[in-house]
N, C-alpha and C positions, 0 to 999 in steps of 0.2 A: 379566750379570744373568740367569742361567739360572733362578734361584729364582723371579723374577717370572713368567717364562713358565710354569714348573711350576704356579704358583698359578692362572694364567689357564686352563691346560688342565684343572686339577682343577675349577675353577668351571664351565667349559663342560660337562665330563662330568656334574657334579652337576646342572646345569640340564637336561641331556638326560634323565638318569634321572628327575628330578622330572616333566618333561613326559611321559615315557613312562608313568609310574605314574598321572599325573593325566589324560592325554588318551586313552590307549589302553585304559584299563580302565574 
């Protein structure tokens, strides 16, 4: 089930990007 792990990674990266844009600016 590599697809599920891919989705998890994408979600984590998206969350990090959102946090960066929201918290660091």
